[in-house]
C-alpha positions in Angstrom: 2.5 10.5 -63.4 2.4 10.7 -60.0 0.4 7.6 -59.0 -1.3 7.6 -55.5 -1.1 8.1 -52.1 -2.5 4.7 -51.2 -1.0 2.8 -48.4 -1.1 -0.3 -50.0 0.9 1.1 -53.0 3.0 3.2 -51.4 3.8 1.1 -48.9 4.0 3.3 -46.4 1.8 4.4 -42.9 2.5 7.9 -43.7 0.5 8.2 -46.9 -2.8 6.9 -45.1 -5.4 9.3 -45.4 -3.2 11.6 -47.8 -5.0 10.9 -50.6 -6.7 14.7 -50.8 -3.0 16.2 -50.3 -1.2 14.0 -53.0 -4.1 15.3 -55.6 -3.6 18.7 -54.7 0.3 18.7 -55.2 -0.5 16.6 -58.5 -2.5 19.1 -59.9 0.1 21.6 -58.9 3.1 19.8 -60.4 0.8 19.9 -63.8 0.3 23.5 -63.5 4.2 23.8 -63.2 4.8 21.2 -66.2 2.9 23.8 -68.1 5.3 26.7 -67.5 3.4 28.2 -64.4 5.9 27.9 -61.5 4.0 26.6 -58.0 4.7 26.8 -54.3 3.1 24.1 -51.8 3.4 25.0 -48.0 2.6 21.8 -46.4 1.8 22.8 -42.6 0.5 20.8 -39.9 1.5 19.7 -36.3 4.5 18.3 -35.3 4.8 14.5 -36.4 1.9 14.4 -38.4 3.6 13.1 -41.7 4.8 16.2 -43.6 8.3 14.9 -44.6 6.6 12.0 -45.5 4.3 13.2 -47.9 7.1 15.6 -49.3 9.3 13.0 -50.0 7.4 10.4 -51.4 5.7 12.8 -53.7 9.3 13.8 -54.7 10.4 10.8 -55.4 7.5 9.7 -57.2 6.6 12.4 -59.2 8.6 11.6 -62.8 10.2 15.0 -62.4 13.7 15.8 -60.8 13.6 16.2 -57.2 16.4 17.8 -55.0 15.6 18.1 -51.3 17.1 20.2 -48.3 16.0 20.0 -44.6 16.2 23.0 -42.1 17.9 22.5 -38.8 17.8 24.7 -35.5 21.3 24.0 -35.3 22.5 25.2 -38.6 20.1 28.5 -38.5 23.6 30.6 -38.6 25.1 29.1 -41.1 24.4 31.6 -44.2 22.9 29.9 -47.3 23.1 26.3 -45.6 19.6 25.6 -47.2 20.7 26.8 -50.6 23.7 24.9 -50.8 21.8 21.9 -50.1 19.7 22.2 -52.9 22.4 24.0 -55.5 25.5 21.5 -55.1 23.5 17.8 -55.5 22.1 20.1 -59.1 25.8 20.6 -60.2 26.5 24.3 -59.6 29.1 25.7 -61.2 32.3 26.5 -59.2 31.4 30.5 -59.0 28.3 29.4 -56.9 30.5 27.5 -54.8 32.5 30.3 -54.0 29.6 32.5 -53.6 28.3 30.4 -50.8 31.8 29.5 -48.9 32.5 33.4 -49.0 28.8 33.9 -47.9 29.3 31.5 -45.1 33.0 33.0 -43.8 31.6 36.2 -43.4 27.9 35.6 -42.0 26.5 38.9 -43.2 22.9 39.4 -44.4 22.3 38.5 -47.9 23.0 41.0 -50.8 20.9 41.9 -53.6 23.7 40.6 -56.1 24.4 37.3 -53.9 20.2 36.7 -54.3 20.1 37.3 -58.1 23.2 35.3 -59.0 22.0 32.7 -56.9 18.3 32.6 -58.2 19.8 32.9 -62.3 21.8 29.9 -61.2 19.0 27.9 -60.2 17.1 28.5 -63.1 20.2 27.6 -65.4 20.6 24.2 -63.7 16.8 23.5 -64.0 17.0 23.9 -67.4 13.6 23.1 -69.5 12.6 21.2 -66.0 10.1 19.9 -64.7 12.2 20.3 -61.3 10.6 19.8 -58.1 12.2 21.2 -54.8 11.8 20.2 -51.3 12.5 21.9 -48.3 11.3 20.6 -44.8 11.0 22.0 -41.9 11.5 25.6 -43.7 11.0 27.3 -40.5 14.6 26.7 -39.0 16.3 27.5 -42.4 19.0 30.3 -42.1 17.9 33.8 -42.5 19.8 33.9 -46.0 18.2 30.9 -47.6 14.9 32.5 -46.6 15.5 35.4 -48.6 16.5 33.5 -51.3 14.0 31.3 -51.2 11.3 34.1 -51.3 13.3 35.9 -53.8 13.0 32.6 -55.9 9.4 32.4 -55.7 8.8 36.3 -57.1 10.7 35.4 -60.3 9.7 31.6 -61.1 5.8 32.9 -62.3 6.9 30.7 -65.8 9.5 28.7 -64.5 8.6 24.9 -64.9 9.6 24.3 -61.1 7.4 23.0 -58.4 8.4 24.7 -54.7 7.8 22.0 -51.7 8.0 23.6 -48.3 7.2 21.5 -45.2 6.3 23.8 -42.3 5.6 22.9 -38.6 3.1 24.5 -36.8 4.2 27.0 -33.9 2.4 27.5 -31.0 0.1 30.8 -29.8 -1.7 30.6 -33.0 0.4 33.4 -34.9 1.9 33.3 -38.4 5.5 33.2 -39.0 6.8 35.9 -41.3 7.4 33.4 -44.0 3.8 32.0 -44.0 2.8 35.7 -44.1 4.8 36.6 -47.2 3.9 33.5 -49.1 0.4 34.1 -48.0 0.4 36.8 -50.1 1.9 35.4 -53.1 -0.7 34.0 -56.0 1.4 31.1 -57.2 1.5 29.8 -53.3 -1.2 27.1 -52.3 -1.2 25.7 -48.6 -2.0 22.3 -48.2 -2.4 20.9 -44.3 -2.1 17.5 -43.1 -3.4 16.6 -39.6 -3.2 13.6 -37.6 -4.6 10.2 -38.7 -8.2 9.6 -37.8 -9.3 6.8 -36.3 -10.7 5.0 -39.3 -7.0 5.4 -40.7 -6.1 3.6 -37.7 -8.3 1.0 -38.1 -7.1 0.5 -41.6 -3.5 0.3 -40.0 -4.1 -1.9 -37.2 -6.8 -4.2 -39.0 -10.1 -3.4 -37.3 -12.3 -0.8 -35.7 -11.7 -2.1 -32.0 -7.9 -1.8 -32.8 -8.1 1.5 -34.4 -10.0 2.8 -31.1 -7.1 1.1 -28.8 -4.5 2.9 -31.0 -6.3 6.2 -31.1 -6.1 6.4 -27.6 -2.6 5.3 -27.3 -1.4 7.9 -30.0 -3.9 10.3 -31.2 -3.6 9.8 -34.7 0.4 11.4 -34.3 2.4 9.5 -37.3 5.5 9.1 -35.3 3.5 7.8 -32.3 1.7 5.6 -34.9 4.6 4.0 -36.4 6.4 3.4 -33.0 3.2 1.2 -32.0 3.2 -0.5 -35.6 6.8 -1.4 -34.5 6.2 -2.8 -31.3 3.3 -4.9 -32.8 5.9 -6.2 -35.3 8.2 -7.1 -32.2 5.3 -9.2 -30.5 5.2 -11.2 -33.4 3.8 -11.6 -36.9 0.4 -13.0 -35.5 -0.4 -10.2 -33.2 -3.5 -8.6 -33.9 -4.7 -4.8 -33.1 -2.6 -2.7 -31.0 0.1 -4.4 -29.0 -0.8 -4.4 -25.2 2.9 -3.2 -24.2 4.4 -0.5 -26.5 7.8 0.4 -24.8 8.8 2.7 -27.7 6.0 5.1 -27.4 7.2 7.1 -24.7 10.5 7.4 -26.9 9.0 8.8 -29.9 6.5 11.2 -27.7 9.8 12.7 -26.3 11.4 12.9 -29.8 8.2 14.8 -31.0 8.6 17.2 -27.9 12.3 17.7 -28.8 11.2 18.8 -32.4 9.2 21.8 -31.1 10.1 25.1 -29.5 11.7 24.8 -26.2 8.7 27.1 -24.1 6.9 23.7 -26.0 8.8 21.1 -24.0 9.0 23.3 -20.9 5.5 23.0 -20.5 5.3 19.4 -21.3 8.1 19.0 -18.4 5.7 20.8 -16.0 3.0 18.8 -17.1 4.6 15.7 -16.6 5.6 16.6 -13.2 2.1 18.6 -12.0 0.1 15.7 -13.2 -3.4 15.6 -12.0 -3.1 18.8 -10.1 -1.9 20.9 -13.6 -3.7 24.1 -14.5 -2.5 26.8 -16.7 -1.3 28.9 -14.3 0.5 26.3 -12.2 1.9 25.0 -15.4 3.1 28.7 -16.2 4.5 29.1 -12.5 6.4 25.8 -12.5 7.7 26.0 -15.9 8.4 29.8 -15.6 6.7 30.9 -18.7 3.5 33.5 -19.3 0.3 31.9 -19.0 -0.6 32.7 -22.7 2.4 30.7 -23.8 1.5 27.8 -21.6 -2.2 27.9 -23.4 -0.5 27.8 -26.9 2.0 24.9 -25.9 -0.9 22.9 -24.7 -3.1 23.8 -27.5 0.2 22.8 -30.2 0.5 19.6 -28.0 -3.2 18.5 -28.3 -3.4 19.3 -31.8 -0.8 17.0 -32.4 -2.2 14.4 -30.7 0.3 14.3 -27.9 -2.4 15.1 -25.1 -5.8 14.1 -24.4 -7.6 16.5 -22.4 -5.1 18.3 -21.3 -3.1 15.7 -20.1 -0.8 12.5 -21.6 -2.6 10.0 -22.7 -0.5 7.5 -20.9 1.4 6.7 -17.5 3.9 5.7 -19.6 4.4 8.7 -21.6 4.3 11.3 -18.8 7.2 8.4 -17.4 9.0 9.4 -20.5 8.6 12.9 -20.3 9.9 12.8 -16.5 12.7 10.7 -17.2 14.0 12.7 -20.4 14.6 15.7 -17.4 17.7 16.3 -16.1 17.6 15.0 -12.5 18.4 18.1 -10.8 15.8 20.2 -13.0 13.2 17.4 -12.3 14.0 17.6 -8.1 13.7 21.5 -8.5 10.6 21.3 -10.3 8.8 18.4 -7.9 9.8 20.8 -5.0 8.5 23.9 -6.8 5.2 22.2 -7.2 5.2 21.1 -4.0 5.3 24.5 -2.4 3.1 25.9 -4.9 0.3 23.4 -3.8 1.0 23.9 -0.4 0.7 27.5 -0.5 -2.9 26.7 -2.3 -3.8 24.6 0.7 -4.1 21.4 -1.0 -4.2 18.6 1.4 -0.6 17.2 2.5 -1.5 13.5 1.1 -1.3 15.2 -2.5 1.8 17.5 -1.8 3.9 14.9 0.1 4.1 12.6 -2.8 6.2 15.9 -4.8 8.3 15.9 -1.9 9.3 12.9 -2.1 10.1 12.9 -5.8 11.8 16.2 -5.3 14.7 14.8 -3.0 17.8 15.0 -4.6 19.5 16.5 -7.4 21.6 19.3 -5.2 19.1 19.6 -2.6 20.8 20.8 0.3 19.5 19.3 3.8 17.3 20.6 6.4 15.8 24.2 5.8 18.3 25.2 3.1 17.5 22.2 0.9 14.0 23.5 0.8 14.5 26.6 -0.5 15.2 28.9 2.7 13.0 30.7 5.0 10.5 27.9 6.8 10.9 25.4 3.6 12.2 22.8 6.4 9.3 23.6 8.8 6.6 23.2 6.5 8.2 20.1 4.6 8.5 18.2 7.8 4.9 19.1 8.8 3.3 17.8 5.4 5.4 14.7 5.5 4.4 13.9 8.9 0.7 14.5 8.4 0.9 12.3 5.4 2.5 9.5 6.8 -0.1 9.5 9.6 -3.0 9.0 6.8 -0.9 6.5 5.0 -0.7 4.7 8.3 -4.4 4.5 8.4 -4.5 3.5 5.2 -2.5 0.4 5.6 0.2 2.1 2.8 3.3 1.6 5.0 6.1 1.9 2.4 4.2 5.5 1.7 4.3 6.3 5.6 8.3 5.0 5.7 9.0 7.4 2.8 7.6 10.1 4.3 9.1 10.0 7.6 12.8 9.1 6.5 12.4 12.2 4.0 11.0 14.2 6.9 13.7 13.1 9.3 16.4 14.2 6.6 14.7 17.7 6.0 13.9 18.3 9.8 16.3 21.1 10.8 15.4 21.1 14.7 17.3 18.2 16.9 14.5 17.6 19.3 11.8 16.7 16.6 14.3 15.0 14.4 14.5 12.2 17.2 10.9 12.6 17.6 10.2 11.5 13.8 12.8 8.7 14.2 11.1 7.3 17.0 8.0 7.3 14.5 10.0 5.6 11.7 11.2 3.2 13.7 7.9 2.1 15.3 6.9 1.9 11.5 9.7 0.1 10.2 9.5 -2.5 12.6 5.8 -3.2 10.8 7.6 -4.5 7.4 11.3 -5.3 8.9 11.9 -5.7 12.7 15.9 -6.3 12.0 16.6 -3.1 9.8 14.2 -1.3 12.8 16.4 -2.7 15.5 19.6 -1.3 13.4 18.4 2.3 14.3 17.8 1.6 18.2 21.7 2.4 18.6 21.0 6.2 17.5 17.3 6.3 19.4 18.9 4.8 22.6 21.3 7.7 22.3 18.8 10.3 21.6 16.9 8.9 24.9 20.2 9.3 27.0 20.6 12.9 25.8 16.9 13.7 26.8 15.4 14.1 23.4 12.6 11.7 23.4 9.4 12.0 24.9 8.2 9.8 27.5 5.3 8.2 24.9 8.6 7.6 22.7 10.7 6.4 25.2 7.6 4.1 26.1 7.1 2.9 22.8 10.9 1.9 22.7 11.0 -0.4 25.2 9.1 -3.4 23.3 11.3 -2.8 20.4 14.6 -2.7 22.4 13.2 -5.9 24.0 12.5 -8.0 20.7 15.8 -6.9 19.7 17.2 -8.6 22.7 18.5 -5.2 24.3 17.5 -6.0 27.6 19.8 -3.2 29.5 18.6 -0.5 27.2 15.2 -1.4 28.0 15.4 -1.5 31.6 17.3 1.9 31.6 14.3 3.1 29.3 11.9 1.8 32.0 13.6 3.3 34.9 13.3 6.7 33.1 9.7 6.1 32.7 9.2 5.1 36.3 11.3 8.0 37.6 8.9 10.7 35.8 6.7 12.5 38.1 3.8 12.5 35.7 1.3 10.1 36.0 1.6 7.0 33.8 -2.1 6.8 33.0 -3.2 4.0 30.6 -0.3 4.0 28.4 2.1 3.2 31.5 -0.2 0.5 32.4 -0.1 -1.1 30.1 3.7 -1.3 28.9 4.0 -2.5 32.5 1.5 -5.1 32.6 2.8 -6.1 29.2 6.2 -6.4 30.7 4.9 -8.6 33.7 3.7 -11.1 31.1 6.1 -11.1 28.2 9.5 -10.0 30.1 8.9 -10.5 33.8 12.6 -9.8 35.0 12.0 -6.1 33.8 8.4 -5.8 35.6 8.5 -3.7 38.6 7.7 -6.6 40.5 8.6 -9.9 40.2 5.0 -11.2 39.5 1.9 -10.0 38.0 -0.4 -8.0 40.1 -2.8 -10.4 41.7 -5.6 -7.8 41.1 -5.0 -7.8 37.4 -8.1 -9.0 35.5 -11.3 -7.4 35.3 -10.8 -4.6 37.3 -7.7 -3.4 35.5 -5.7 -4.3 38.8 -5.0 -1.7 42.0 -4.8 1.2 39.0 -8.2 1.2 38.2 -10.5 -0.1 35.5 -8.7 -1.2 32.2 -10.0 1.3 29.3 -8.8 1.1 25.6 -8.4 -1.8 23.8 -4.2 -2.1 24.0 -4.5 -1.9 28.0 -8.0 -4.5 28.0 -6.1 -6.9 25.5 -3.1 -6.7 27.8 -4.9 -7.1 31.1 -7.2 -10.2 29.4 -3.7 -12.0 28.7 -2.5 -11.1 32.1 -5.3 -12.5 33.9 -5.1 -16.0 32.1 -1.3 -16.3 33.2 -1.9 -15.4 36.7 -5.4 -16.9 37.4 -5.9 -19.5 34.5 -8.8 -19.8 32.1 -11.0 -16.5 33.0 -14.8 -15.8 31.5 -14.6 -12.1 31.8 -10.8 -12.1 30.3 -12.5 -14.2 27.5 -14.9 -11.4 27.0 -12.6 -8.8 26.9 -10.5 -10.6 24.6 -13.4 -10.9 22.0 -14.5 -7.4 22.5 -10.5 -6.2 21.6 -10.7 -8.6 18.7 -14.3 -7.1 17.3 -13.2 -3.3 17.6 -9.4 -3.4 16.5 -8.4 -2.1 13.2 -5.4 -2.9 11.5 -3.8 0.6 12.0 -4.8 3.8 14.0 -2.7 6.7 13.3 1.1 5.4 15.0 -0.6 2.4 16.7 -0.4 -1.3 15.1 -3.0 -3.7 15.0 -1.3 -6.7 15.9 0.4 -5.1 18.9 -3.6 -4.8 20.2 -4.9 -8.4 18.6 -2.0 -10.4 19.3 -2.5 -10.4 23.3 -6.4 -10.8 22.8 -5.7 -13.6 20.8 -3.5 -15.4 23.2 -5.5 -14.7 25.8 -8.4 -17.1 24.2 -5.7 -19.8 23.2 -4.7 -19.8 26.9 -8.3 -19.7 27.9 -9.0 -23.0 25.9 -11.0 -20.9 23.4 -9.5 -22.7 20.6 -12.8 -22.3 18.1 -13.0 -18.7 18.6 -9.3 -18.0 18.8 -9.1 -20.0 15.0 -11.8 -18.0 13.6 -10.3 -14.9 14.7 -6.8 -15.9 13.8 -7.9 -16.7 10.2 -9.6 -13.4 9.8 -6.7 -11.7 10.8 -4.3 -13.7 8.6 -6.9 -12.9 5.6 -6.8 -9.0 6.2 -3.0 -9.5 6.8 -2.7 -11.2 3.2 -4.9 -8.8 1.6 -2.7 -5.8 2.6 0.9 -7.8 1.6 1.6 -7.0 5.5 4.4 -9.7 5.8 5.6 -9.2 9.4 1.9 -9.1 10.7 1.1 -12.4 8.9 3.9 -13.8 10.4 2.7 -13.2 13.8 -0.7 -14.6 13.3 0.6 -17.6 11.4 3.0 -18.4 14.7 -0.2 -17.9 16.8 -2.3 -20.0 14.1 0.6 -22.7 14.6 0.1 -22.7 18.8 -3.8 -23.2 18.0 -3.0 -26.1 15.9 -1.1 -27.6 17.8 -3.2 -27.5 20.8 -5.7 -29.0 18.8 -3.6 -31.8 17.5 -3.3 -31.3 14.0 0.3 -31.4 13.9 0.5 -31.2 10.0 -1.2 -27.6 10.0 0.4 -26.8 13.3 4.0 -27.5 11.6 3.0 -25.6 8.2 2.0 -22.8 9.9 5.2 -22.3 12.0 7.1 -22.7 9.0 5.0 -20.0 7.5 5.9 -17.7 10.2 9.5 -18.3 10.1 9.7 -17.8 6.4 7.6 -14.4 6.1 9.6 -12.8 8.7 12.5 -10.5 6.7 16.0 -12.2 7.9 16.5 -12.1 11.8 13.5 -10.5 12.4 12.1 -12.9 14.9 14.4 -11.8 17.6 13.1 -12.7 21.2 9.8 -13.8 19.8 11.4 -16.6 17.9 10.6 -19.0 20.7 6.7 -18.8 19.5 7.3 -20.3 15.8 10.0 -22.5 16.7 8.3 -23.9 19.7 5.2 -24.9 17.9 7.6 -26.8 15.0 9.6 -28.6 17.2 7.0 -30.0 19.2 4.9 -31.0 16.1 7.6 -32.8 14.4 8.8 -34.6 17.3 4.8 -35.8 17.6 4.8 -36.3 14.2 8.4 -38.8 14.8 10.3 -36.5 12.6 13.4 -35.9 15.0 15.5 -34.5 12.0 13.2 -31.9 11.4 12.8 -31.2 15.0 16.7 -31.1 15.3 17.2 -28.5 12.3 14.2 -26.0 14.2 16.8 -26.2 17.4 19.8 -25.9 15.3 18.6 -22.4 14.0 20.2 -19.4 16.0 18.0 -17.6 18.7 19.1 -14.5 21.1 20.0 -15.6 24.9 17.7 -12.7 25.9 14.6 -15.1 24.8 15.2 -17.4 27.5 14.4 -14.5 30.1 10.8 -13.9 28.5 7.6 -15.3 28.1 8.6 -16.5 24.6 11.3 -18.9 25.7 9.2 -21.1 27.7 7.5 -22.7 24.5 10.9 -23.5 23.0 12.4 -25.0 26.3 9.6 -27.0 26.1 9.4 -28.2 22.7 13.2 -28.8 23.1 12.7 -30.8 26.2 10.0 -33.0 24.3 12.3 -33.7 21.5 15.1 -34.7 23.9 12.7 -37.4 25.4 11.7 -38.3 22.2 15.4 -39.3 21.2 16.0 -40.8 24.6 18.2 -37.9 26.4 15.8 -38.0 29.6 18.1 -36.0 31.8 18.4 -33.1 29.4 14.9 -33.1 29.1 13.9 -33.0 32.4 16.3 -29.7 32.7 14.6 -28.1 30.4 11.1 -28.9 31.8 12.2 -28.0 35.4 13.8 -24.9 34.0 10.4 -24.0 32.8 9.0 -24.8 36.4 11.4 -22.4 38.1 10.9 -20.0 35.5 7.0 -19.9 35.4 7.3 -20.2 39.5 9.6 -17.0 39.6 7.7 -15.0 37.5 4.4 -15.8 39.0 2.8 -17.4 35.3 2.3 -20.8 36.7 -0.3 -22.1 34.8 -0.4 -25.2 33.0 -2.1 -23.4 29.9 0.9 -21.9 29.1 3.4 -24.6 29.5 2.4 -28.0 31.2 5.6 -28.8 32.7 4.9 -30.9 35.6 3.1 -33.5 33.2 6.1 -33.4 30.8 8.7 -33.9 33.8 6.3 -36.8 35.4 6.1 -38.7 31.7 9.8 -38.2 31.4 10.3 -39.6 35.0 8.2 -42.5 33.6 10.0 -43.4 30.4 13.3 -43.1 32.1 11.9 -46.3 34.3 12.8 -45.0 37.8 10.7 -43.0 39.6 7.3 -43.3 39.4 7.2 -41.6 42.6 8.1 -38.7 41.4 6.1 -38.7 38.4 3.0 -39.4 40.4 3.7 -36.7 43.2 4.1 -34.3 40.2 0.9 -35.5 38.5 -1.2 -35.0 41.9 0.2 -32.0 41.8 -1.0 -30.6 38.8 -4.5 -32.3 39.1 -4.7 -30.3 42.5 -3.9 -26.9 40.8 -6.4 -27.2 38.0 -9.5 -25.4 38.1 -13.0 -27.3 37.7 -12.8 -26.8 33.7 -12.2 -29.4 31.1 -8.6 -29.2 30.4 -6.0 -31.2 27.7 -3.5 -30.7 30.9 -5.9 -32.7 33.4 -6.6 -35.6 30.3 -2.7 -35.8 29.7 -2.3 -36.0 33.5 -5.0 -38.7 34.0 -3.5 -40.8 31.3 0.0 -40.6 32.8 -1.2 -41.3 36.3 -2.7 -44.4 34.9 0.8 -45.8 34.1 1.6 -45.4 37.9 -1.3 -47.7 39.1 -2.5 -51.1 38.9 -3.1 -52.7 35.7 -6.9 -53.3 37.1 -7.1 -49.1 37.3 -5.7 -48.5 34.4 -8.9 -48.4 32.0 -10.7 -46.4 34.1 -8.2 -43.7 34.4 -7.9 -44.0 30.7 -11.4 -43.6 29.9 -11.6 -40.4 32.0 -9.1 -39.2 29.9 -10.3 -40.0 27.1 -13.8 -38.3 27.7 -11.6 -35.4 28.7 -9.5 -35.1 25.7 -12.7 -35.5 23.5 -14.3 -32.8 25.1 -11.2 -30.4 24.8 -10.4 -31.3 21.5 -6.8 -32.3 21.3 -6.6 -35.1 18.7 -2.8 -35.8 19.3 -3.4 -36.0 23.1 -6.8 -38.3 22.4 -4.7 -40.6 20.2 -2.2 -41.2 22.9 -4.8 -41.7 25.4 -6.4 -44.5 23.2 -3.4 -46.3 22.6 -2.6 -46.7 26.4 -6.1 -47.4 26.7 -5.8 -50.3 23.9 -2.8 -51.6 25.5 -4.5 -51.8 29.0 -7.2 -53.7 27.5 -4.5 -56.2 26.2 -3.2 -56.7 29.5 -6.5 -57.4 30.7 -6.5 -60.0 28.1 -9.7 -57.9 26.7 -8.5 -58.4 23.4 -12.1 -57.6 21.8 -11.9 -54.0 23.3 -8.2 -54.0 22.6 -8.6 -54.0 18.9 -11.8 -51.8 19.1 -10.0 -49.2 20.7 -6.7 -49.6 18.5 -8.5 -49.6 15.5 -9.9 -45.8 16.7 -6.6 -44.7 17.8 -4.9 -45.7 14.5 -7.5 -43.5 12.8 -7.2 -40.4 15.4 -3.5 -40.8 14.9 -3.6 -40.9 11.0 -6.0 -37.8 10.9 -3.8 -35.7 13.1 -0.7 -36.6 11.3 1.0 -38.4 14.3 2.7 -41.0 11.8 5.2 -42.0 14.8 2.1 -42.9 16.9 0.1 -44.5 14.3 3.4 -47.0 13.3 3.4 -48.2 17.0 -0.1 -49.9 15.9 1.7 -51.5 13.1 4.8 -52.8 14.4 5.5 -55.0 11.5 5.5 -51.7 9.2 7.7 -49.5 11.6 10.9 -49.0 9.6 13.0 -46.4 9.6 13.3 -46.2 5.5 9.6 -46.6 5.2 7.8 -43.6 3.3 4.4 -42.7 4.8 1.6 -44.2 2.2 -2.0 -43.1 2.4 -2.9 -46.6 1.6 -1.9 -47.6 4.8 -5.0 -49.7 7.1 -5.9 -49.6 10.2 -4.9 -53.0 12.4 -7.3 -55.6 11.8 -9.4 -57.7 13.7 -7.6 -60.2 14.7 -10.6 -62.9 14.9 -11.1 -62.3 11.1 -7.5 -63.7 10.8 -8.8 -66.9 11.6 -10.0 -69.5 9.3 -14.0 -71.0 9.7 -12.2 -74.1 11.1 -9.7 -72.5 13.7 -12.6 -70.3 14.6 -15.0 -73.1 15.2 -12.1 -74.8 17.2 -11.5 -71.5 19.3 -15.2 -70.8 19.8 -15.9 -73.9 21.6 -12.7 -73.8 23.7 -13.8 -70.8 24.7 -16.8 -71.6 26.0 -14.7 -74.9 28.0 -15.0 -77.8 25.7 -12.1 -80.0 25.6 -10.2 -80.9 22.9 -11.9 -84.7 22.7 -15.3 -83.1 23.1 -14.5 -80.4 20.6 -13.2 -83.6 18.1 -16.5 -85.4 18.9 -18.7 -82.4 18.1 -16.6 -81.3 14.5 -15.7 -85.1 13.8 -11.9 -84.3 13.5 -9.2 -85.9 15.5 -7.9 -84.5 18.8 -4.3 -83.8 17.0 -5.9 -81.8 14.3 -7.9 -79.8 17.0 -4.2 -79.5 18.9 -3.0 -77.6 15.4 -5.7 -75.5 15.2 -5.7 -74.1 18.7 -1.8 -73.5 18.1 -2.6 -71.6 15.2 -5.5 -69.5 16.9 -2.8 -68.7 20.2 -0.3 -67.5 17.3 -2.7 -65.3 16.0 -4.4 -63.7 18.7 -1.4 -63.5 20.6 -2.2 -65.6 23.7 -0.8 -68.4 25.6 -3.9 -70.0 27.3 -7.1 -71.4 26.6 -8.4 -69.2 29.0 -7.0 -65.9 27.5 -9.5 -66.8 24.3 -11.9 -64.1 23.8 -15.1 -64.4 24.9 -16.9 -63.4 22.3 -15.8 -65.6 19.6 -18.8 -67.8 20.1 -20.8 -64.7 18.5 -18.9 -65.0 15.3 -19.2 -69.0 15.6 -20.0 -70.5 11.9 -23.0 -72.7 11.5 -21.4 -76.3 12.5 -22.5 -79.8 11.3 
């Protein structure tokens, strides 16, 4: 009569594992059909499938079925549930009048009303059988509950089965209805539990899927149905539990709203406190007694919503938080923060609550945190958490903590100090955004609200942003201070002299800078040691002690240490190595720092290191890599973030593109806007130098000379006239030579440069020797160029080596030494190709040099000119080279003198010579066998 509860037959997930309950209901129905009225109280946790079981059984039982549902919103409507049952059965008019009158008066039910309604139901039931279902009976109105109890007492011989769905409540106490029913002999309680793992395995198709579903749903039927729906949306072929289940959170919130209000409050407090949740803390945040908290936790655990006192997934917790009104959510987080702080929980664990507790009607400053000393402890917690986040390279967290602390701080001076920290930290991720805060900080400095330490840290940021006047004012304030500057003061003074010499205390770097740290004593601390090493190289040139100090700094440097930042220390040390010519070591350290910055997702640090890496590649003559690193540096930095430092990557980009013959790309780089203040800093020198070479390559010689001599004037004025920084003399000399009118001035500049160089091998020496060769007689050129090649081979600049080889090949060609010219040209072609100097390589292949020709990997080096000769031509040329006349050659080879003349004409053309005496002497080495 009633079928089974099997899911396959019923087609409903809610009937899985419900066979036992179905059988008991079937037995009770049999009793009712036999004339013994029965009552079934179907109980279980929220969303465990009680409603599904009740309705499916009523629909399939074969008897008349009528149902009603209790609702918390209609608990004040007298006989509301009774009306839902009686009207569908066709109750007579007087019953309707009774129900209507009762609804209008809202008085307690009278014995007459209960008697009348019971008789009406029995009449409507007739001979039966009749199955009545009342779901969520705990929400039924009081009058309807009294009527149901009265009905139960009278239905002993009626053919009626009454099914009551009742959700378990928290606290373990029995409701009055359950207590009354437990005493009735015809009432049976049937419990419906959440699905088990095997039941979920049946639904999701396998043991593994069942385990995954249990972890997500706890067997709760509503959550299980949501998970099945998400799997359906994922596609018909999706097996097991879906990886993404967006509906679970909504289903869980729906479950909670079916529970008592204090259960919802505990769930929300649990979502707020997370891993810090305890019964006592939940009670204090939710504002309810501990016993009620325990009951609510037990109820949610029994319903499958919690596992070990926690939400089963982060998404579930997030859904509960999203369901909270924003002001309530913010207030709960602030309450949790205050509670945890009062218990001595570390600041790093309290701060996230403060961050999530902002808004929701919170006032600013002290009042926003509940009055009293709330603002003070809030600020202290957030500052401490920011310090720890910086040590762990969690920059975004540190920024949020400092921003929140700045808004919460009620004290003006302390708020200015926090803003100074905030600017320093924000600079690490977005220098342009940090720059927008500098106006307010400059005002705080003028108002005397910043400490010397904060003013000192403000100087580099102001200068990077091009605010030279503000930086000068800051330095003047520091210099007027009576307290000794110490290592920090010496560091900023040395850094100014290195990077922004016009603002340094003296026009030049102190001569004593270096191993002893200058007149102020030894260099101590990584920052001072790094900037001292750089200053030493800028004033003295390459220095062993500077190299040692720089490498020591790089060995001990950390990405962050409190409020200091790794790149601020590492960059001067790296630049000291680069300018000292230790390119292998600099490349190794720079690659390591780039990897660390990439792993930490530190875009600004990556941009800074990429710029240095591009400079290293440029000095090694690796033009393709140099341009790529420069482009990375520009792309990685947020818009407007390069400030005056733009000269570093742009200088590399323009120089590399110019050397590669890509003048359009170089011009595009020069078209990018740069701050005027850049040209009053060291960062403008590589930019000016690169622009000069672009002008030189495009035939604008006077513009090129102007840029090179500008570099020289600035470097001389600043006391950093070292060719390792910018070799302006060799560049100006090359311009004079290309202009074709002043070889005397070029020679003077080159000899001056050579005289200034120390004993170390340097690329500048190689370049100077190469250019000097152009100013001497042809017979002297191979010697100078050979020395240049040897120097450049040792220092590793492949581009300049290729240029020296090209010039050496031409020198041999001018001296009619074609064999050597070809050998050197072939090597020059390979070197130029390897370093990406397409324009230089094409100079060796004049026949292929066309503006519209794309570079090809299939290009070949210059062919051996002798290999272009036929065997007959080679025999004739070999004999002519060793002195035979045309007639003698004709006699030896048994051909006519006229044929000899034709062969020699073709040989002269192929070997690019005009006379017999110009034929290569080594032709006889490759003379084929003659007759």
